[in-house]
C-alpha positions in Angstrom: 114.9 145.3 135.5 117.5 147.4 136.7 117.9 150.9 135.3 121.0 153.0 134.6 121.7 156.8 135.3 122.1 158.5 132.1 122.6 161.6 130.4 119.4 161.9 128.2 119.2 163.9 125.1 116.5 164.3 122.5 116.8 160.8 121.1 120.4 159.5 122.5 121.6 158.8 126.0 125.1 158.8 127.4 126.7 156.7 130.3 130.2 157.4 131.5 132.5 156.4 134.2 131.6 154.1 137.0 128.0 153.7 135.5 129.4 152.8 132.1 131.7 150.2 134.0 129.0 148.7 136.0 126.7 148.3 132.8 129.3 146.7 130.7 131.8 144.8 133.0 129.4 143.7 135.8 126.1 143.6 134.3 127.9 142.3 130.9 125.6 144.5 128.4 126.8 144.7 125.1 125.9 146.7 121.7 122.3 145.8 120.5 121.2 145.0 124.3 117.9 146.8 125.4 118.2 148.4 128.9 115.9 151.0 130.9 117.7 154.3 131.4 116.8 157.5 133.6 117.9 160.8 134.5 117.1 161.1 138.0 114.6 164.0 137.3 111.5 162.5 136.0 112.6 160.8 132.7 112.7 157.3 131.9 113.2 155.2 128.7 113.7 151.9 127.1 116.8 152.2 125.3 119.2 150.3 122.8 122.9 150.2 123.3 124.6 151.3 120.0 128.4 151.9 121.3 130.6 150.6 123.8 134.1 152.0 124.7 136.1 152.2 127.6 134.0 153.8 130.5 131.5 155.2 127.8 128.2 153.7 126.4 126.0 155.5 123.9 122.7 154.5 122.6 119.3 155.1 121.1 116.2 156.0 123.4 113.2 153.7 122.1 110.2 154.4 124.2 109.4 156.7 127.1 108.6 154.9 130.4 105.6 156.3 132.4 107.1 157.6 135.7 105.3 156.9 139.1 105.2 159.4 141.9 103.6 159.3 145.2 100.4 162.1 145.4 102.4 163.0 148.7 105.9 165.0 148.4 107.2 163.5 151.8 110.8 165.0 153.5 112.2 162.8 156.3 113.8 164.8 159.0 115.7 162.4 161.3 118.5 162.3 163.6 120.5 159.0 162.3 121.9 156.8 165.2 124.9 155.3 163.6 126.4 155.0 160.0 124.8 151.3 159.4 121.4 152.5 160.5 121.7 155.9 158.4 122.2 153.5 155.3 119.4 151.2 156.1 117.0 154.5 156.3 118.3 156.0 153.0 117.9 152.7 151.4 114.4 151.4 152.5 112.8 155.1 152.5 114.1 155.7 148.9 112.3 152.5 147.7 109.0 153.8 149.6 109.1 157.0 147.8 110.6 159.6 150.1 111.4 163.0 148.1 114.1 164.2 150.6 116.3 163.6 153.3 117.2 166.1 156.0 119.4 165.0 158.9 119.2 166.6 162.0 121.4 166.7 165.2 119.5 167.1 168.5 120.3 167.2 172.3 120.4 163.4 172.5 122.2 162.5 169.2 125.2 160.6 169.8 126.1 160.1 165.9 128.3 163.0 164.8 126.6 163.9 161.4 128.8 166.8 160.5 132.3 165.2 161.0 133.6 164.4 157.5 130.2 165.3 155.8 131.4 165.2 152.4 132.9 161.9 152.4 129.6 160.3 154.0 127.4 162.3 151.6 129.3 161.0 148.7 128.6 157.2 149.9 125.1 158.2 151.0 124.2 159.6 147.6 125.2 156.5 146.1 123.1 154.4 148.5 120.2 156.3 147.3 121.0 156.0 143.5 121.3 152.3 144.0 118.0 152.1 145.6 116.3 154.3 142.8 117.9 152.1 140.3 116.7 148.8 141.9 113.3 150.0 142.8 112.6 151.9 139.4 112.3 155.2 140.6 112.3 158.3 138.1 113.5 160.8 140.3 116.5 160.6 142.8 115.8 162.1 146.4 117.7 165.1 147.6 120.2 164.7 150.6 120.6 167.6 152.4 123.1 168.9 154.7 122.8 168.4 158.6 121.4 171.1 160.4 119.8 171.5 164.1 116.5 170.4 164.9 115.4 173.7 166.2 116.7 175.4 162.8 114.9 172.8 160.8 111.5 173.1 162.6 111.7 176.9 162.2 111.6 177.0 158.6 108.3 178.7 157.4 105.3 177.4 155.6 106.4 173.6 156.1 103.4 171.4 157.3 105.3 169.1 159.8 104.6 166.1 162.1 106.9 164.8 164.9 106.8 161.2 165.9 106.8 161.3 169.8 106.7 158.3 172.2 104.6 160.1 174.8 101.8 160.9 172.5 99.2 158.3 172.7 96.0 159.5 170.7 96.9 161.7 167.9 98.0 159.5 164.9 99.7 160.3 161.7 96.3 160.4 160.0 94.8 162.6 162.6 97.7 165.0 161.8 97.5 164.8 158.3 93.9 165.9 158.6 94.5 168.6 161.0 97.3 170.0 158.5 94.6 170.0 155.8 95.8 167.2 153.8 98.8 168.8 152.4 100.5 167.6 149.2 103.9 168.2 150.9 105.0 167.2 154.5 108.0 166.8 156.7 108.1 164.1 159.4 110.5 164.0 162.0 112.0 161.3 164.0 114.2 161.7 166.8 117.4 159.8 167.9 117.5 156.6 170.0 117.0 158.5 173.5 113.9 160.4 172.1 113.0 164.0 172.0 113.5 166.2 175.0 110.9 167.9 176.5 112.4 171.2 175.5 112.6 170.0 172.0 108.9 169.0 171.9 108.0 172.7 173.0 110.1 174.2 170.3 108.4 171.8 167.8 104.9 173.0 169.3 106.1 176.7 169.0 106.6 176.2 165.3 103.5 174.4 164.5 105.0 170.8 164.4 102.3 168.4 165.5 103.3 165.4 167.8 101.8 162.3 166.7 102.0 158.5 167.7 103.2 155.6 165.4 101.6 153.0 167.6 101.4 151.6 170.9 105.1 150.3 171.0 108.3 152.2 171.4 110.2 151.6 168.1 114.0 151.8 167.3 114.8 155.0 165.5 115.5 153.4 162.2 112.2 151.3 162.4 110.3 154.5 163.2 111.6 156.1 159.9 110.4 153.3 157.8 107.2 152.8 159.5 106.2 156.6 159.4 107.2 156.9 155.5 105.5 153.5 154.8 102.3 154.7 156.3 102.3 158.1 154.8 103.2 156.9 151.4 
């Protein structure tokens, strides 16, 4: 059953604006119907709609729903190759359980992440939210502002792996073991042209371990989904 983003109080929930319109006009839910609501921060409930007004829904919380969460808090740091592939990655990796998305721009990036960022952010956050509603996630992943690869890799105390097409023997699981099986991890996926030699050196300087995703060279968006699926 799809769930709906709500403002959750002690015994009640409130849904407004577009979400309320979708609930009543699109999903055709009415007073007396039972639905699932969540706040995006770890609270989920079965609930009953008690009042419907224009762009406003109020209801009663009936029963808490256990929230499932991956044992690994995973951040995907990736260089999007186009608007379409960016949206696919956000959708699929939200469903898989990624906790946060960090877009990065690299030496071989072709897609301009920074241009009209606020407009892009608004649309992409809606894609993340829609994926959460569809798959029943209790937490909405964070979409961070784009930064350079070097600045991202330089962050202190961040266990990190870098998917590198020239690495042949060290796997994701080797990397996890080498890092001491951390509870939080960042994984880096490069652009369509791959990482430059200089970027691989930078990664090494900051303790980011290069690993292989398998014997074949994957498309950037496939690599994102593959890495997240294997790790989660």
